N, C-alpha and C positions, 0 to 999 in steps of 0.2 A: 157302801156299797161293800158288794160281798167283795174277799181278797182274790177268791178265784175269778170270778169276773172282769175286775180290773185286771189282770194277769193277763189273761185272755184279749180283752180290748188293747194292753199294751202292746202283745208279741203283734197283733192282727197287725196294727200302727208301726212299729218295726218291721214289719214285712211288706208295706207299701211302702215305707221310707227308700229300702232295699230296690221295691220296684223304682222307684225315683232316682234313685242313683245307676242304676240301669243304661236308664236313656236316657240321663244327664249325661252319662260321663263314656257313652258309646262313641263320638266326637274322639277320643284319645286314641283310640286302636285306628279308628277306619274312617276320620278326615282325610287323611293324607292320599290315600290308595283309592279312596273315590273320586279325591281332587283330579288324581291324575291321571285316572280312567284304570286303572288296574284292577279293580275289583266292580262290577255295579255294586249300586246301593242296595238291593237287599238283598244278595248273595254277602254281601259286605256285613249286614248288621246280623246275619242268620250262622256265620263261622262267628262272630264275635260274641254273640249269643252264648254257640256249644262251647266254645274255650271260655266265657266265663266260669260256666259250668263246672269246669273240667279243673280251674286253676281254685274254685273255691275248697276244694276238697285239699288242697295240696298243703297246707299249712295254718294254725293258728295262734299263729306270734302278736297279730294285730290284734284277734281278738281279747287276748290278755292282755295287750296293755291299757284296752276297754275298761273289760269289765273287772281288773283287779289293777287298775295303776293312775287314774287319773282322780281317783275317790279315794279318801286316803281309806285305809280296812278301817281304823276304828270307827267312823262313819260310818258303815254300811248300814248300822241298825237304826241309824235316823234319816234314810234313804227310804221315802215309798213311794211305790211303783207310781202313782199319781206325780212327780217330778218327772221320770223317766217320760211316762205321755206328754207330758208338757214338754220337756225338751225334745220328743222327737215333732212334736207341732213348729216348734220354731225352726227346726231342719228340714221340713219339707217342705214351710210354707215361702221359706229365702228359697229351696231349689226349683219353686215352681215361677215366682219372679223371676230370679235368673236365665230359667230356661225360657219364659217369655220374651226376655232381653236378649235371648241369644247369648248370653255370656256365659261362656266356659267358666263358670266360679268351683269353689272346692266343695264337692258333698260331704267328702270328708271333716272341713271346717266347718261347713251348717252343722251337722253333728253335733261335734265340740261344742258347740257356739251355745246350741241350744240347751244342751244338758246342761254346760256350766255355769250359765242363766238359773236355771231352774233349781239346781242342787243349790245356787248360793241362796233364795229367796228362800228356802225350804232348812235347805240343814246348815246354812251360815257361810261366811267367805273360808272359814278355818275345813270345812270339808272338802276344798280339792285342794289337790298336791301338786301345788306350781310347780315344783323342781319334774315331776312329769312330763308336762303338759310346757316347758322349755325345754325340756331336752329331746322327747319323743314326739313334738306337735310343732313348735312355734319353731324350733332349729331348723327340723327337716325342713320346712314349709320354705325357710330365708334360703336354703343352702341347695335343694334339690332341684331346683329350675333350673340354677344359676350353673351346677353339673351337669344337669342335661343337655341347658344349650352350649355349654364348651367342647361337650364330647358329638353332637350337633355340626356344628362350627367345625371341628376337626375331621370330622368321618365325610363330607361334605367335600371339604378343601381335599380329602385325600380321593375322594371319587372322581371327582373332576380332574383332577391330574392322571391319575390311573386312565382315563377314560379320555384324553388328552385326541385332538381333534388333529388328525393328518391330511394335506392334500391326497385325493383320490381314494380314500378309506375310512369307513361308517368308524363312527367312535365308540362305538356297544353300548353305549346307554340306556337302549333301548330294554336292554336283560334286567334293566334295575324294577321294569314294572313288572317282571316275574317276581324278583328276588321282594317286591312290595307284600307281596304275598305272607311269604316266613315271616319278615318282622311284622308286620301288623297283625299277625295272628299268634306271634310270641309277646304283643304286649296286648291282647286281648287276655290272654292266660295270665301274664304278669298283673292284671288290672283284675281276676278274680281271685290271685291270691292275696290281691292288700284290702280292697272295697269289700268285699262281699263281708270276712272278716270284721267288718266293723260294727254289722247287723247284729252276727251272732256273740257280739262281745256286749250290744245293748241287752241281746237277747238275756243271756247268762248274765249281766248285772240283775238284772228284771228278777229272774231267778232267786238269786243271792238276796235282792230286797225282802221280797216275799219271804224267805227263810225253804226255800222247796229245793238249793242245793249251796252247800259249804261255799264259803268264798276260799279263791284259788285251787278251787276243782275243773275239770278239763271241760273243753265244750265239748257238749252232748250229741252223739249223733245226728239228731232228728234236727239237732237247730243248723247245724252245718248244711243235711239235704234240704231241711224247708230255706233258706237264705241262699242258698247256691239257686234254687230254681226261681226264688221271685227275682235274683238279678237278672237272670237269664233269660226271663220271659219281660224285664222289661228294657235291656238290652235291642230283644229284638224287633221294638217298638219301635225303638230310633230316634235318636234326639236332632233331628234335623234341622231346627236352627241352628246349634251349637257347631255342627259339622259343617252348616256353611261357614259361621263365622271362622272356628277352625282351620278348615280344609281351603278358604280361599279370602277371606277376610284380613290376615295378619300377612300371607306374601302370597306370589303367583308358587304352588307347589311342583314341581319336576321330580319324575321317579327318582331321580338318584340323590335328591334332597329329601324327599320321604322317607325312602331308604335308611337314610343317614339319621334321621328325626326316630324315627321307629324303635331304632336299634338303642340308640341313646335312651329313650324313655323304656321300654322294656328294660334294660339294664341297670338303671336307676330304682325302678320300682321294683325289680326282684331282689337287690341285695337289701330295698329298705324292709321288706316285706321278711327276710330271712334275719334280718336284727329287731324287728318288732318300730319298726318305722312306724306311725299311721299317716304317711304322708299322703299328698292331694294330687291324686293320679292326674289331675286336671291341667295343676300348674306344672308339673314336669313336662307331659305332654305340651304344653303352649311355651315353654322353656326352649322345648326338642326345636318345635317347629319356628322360632324365632332364629335359633341359633341356625339352623340347616339356609334361614332364608337372608345370614349375613357370611356363610359363609361361602356363596353361588353368588360367583361375578355378575352385577348386573341387574339381579334380582335385588327389590325394595320390600323392605318388610315397611308397613305400615305402623305408623306409632299411635296415631292418633288410638286406632280399634286397639292396640296393645295398652294403650293408656286408661282406655272405657274398662280392658280388662283386670287393667293391676286396679284402679279404685274398687270392681270389684272384689278383688281378693281381700284387699285390705278392709271391705263394710263388713265384709260374710260371716265373721266369728262377732262384730258386735252386735249386727245385725241380727243375726240369728240367736243371741243370747238375749237381745231384747224382748224379740216374742217368747220365748222359751221361760225370760223369767214372768212376762204377764200372763202368760197360763199358767205358772205356774201360782203362782197370786190368786187367780182365777179357783184352778184347779184344787186351791185349801179348803175351797168351800164347802168340799164333802159332792155329794152324789150330782147335785143340783151344777156346783162348777163343772164336775168330768163331763154334765150333758152338754153344757154351755160353750165348752172348749172344741168339742165335738160339732155341734152344729155351726160354729163360727168358720175352724175350719174347714170343713165341708164346703159351704159357703163360699168361703176363697180360694178356695183351689177350682171348684166349680164354675168362677166367675172369669177367673187365670184362663180357663182350659176355652170357656165361649168366647173370651176376647180373642185369644190366636186364632181362634178360627177366620178372624176378620182376612188375617194377614197370611195365608196357610202356607206352612215351608214345610213338603212331604219328599220322597225320593222321586217326583216326578220331576221337580225345580231346582232340586241341591247341588248336582252334578255342575260344573263351571265349564266356562268356554275350552279349557283347556282339554278337560277330560272329552269334551262332546268335536272338539277337531281331531283329535289325537294328535297333535303335536310334542305332549308332552312322551308318545312311546314312539311316537315314527320318524328316524333321526334322514334325512337325506343325506347320501355323499355331497364330497364339499366339489363344486366346479372346480377341475383342474384349471391352473393360472394363465392365462392369454400368454402367449408369445410373442415377444415384442418386434413389432417389423421395424427392419431396418431403414431409415430414412436415408 
């Protein structure tokens, strides 16, 4: 197959992954404000889409980690675009499966797993720089959710102390509803600075592998623009299944909790983007929601759901890696291999989408009972204590 044609196919597939990343991770920013009724579902995803678009232009450090960090520079010459194509198939298939199950798994780790599996098949295990993988992928995956959870726990405790109830006076917690608009917007902006760059890194890696760009060069402007648009469009589609899981499945989120969780998520993501850590925004957001649930007295964390999400996290790297490796074996057959990979990939994706229609989740049924009733944001005055009747 002509090199230019395979490069075009890889870029198109990378942008489709970017699109799936957008609707898969919309929940990270907008699950909690939708759950509390702070934002209407369609307004929330529209706002997230715009801010993802803007965030994609703010940094390229994460893109450099992917394009010039995970794979050793000496082995770039042995990396064919066909292998990147296979890795993307692994990432997309796993993204679609977890979306169908409503699991907020990591699109980032799906991408890393798919690429690592494909590269091991095509270039050998020695082509992977495991020191970079450990320091900039695996360790942040372990530390970031815990860090965000602790920040959210502390912020939730502090919010409830500051707004402690007093007899005859409103507690003021309804104001967190408006604060959530700001905090969720910050998460969406942070998501754009981290996740959109991963696809930028993949496309840059493809250009380097094809000899169309020198290793270590800056990300080209057209790559930044197209990736920003793709993730914004995907975000606007809304990953309603995952929004429902993250917004109502882990714990019943109140506005003060939501504000604390979103602030913790944004702070963790922005700090990681600055130093080039390609962490999972999904894991950070999930850790923040759990931390905020633990921080509110009387709140219950649904550990069974958290356990399901945890299993999804553990399976993401090896599962996407396995699919990517299998696709790489087929891709090495040449033109016929690329055609087979494409047909099988499209068939699987279409099958998952059609299966999802049997139990559709949309903006019409994603909102929780808390948001419908308004109990999360309408705080009544406490009743005055009754006077004791003298006996």
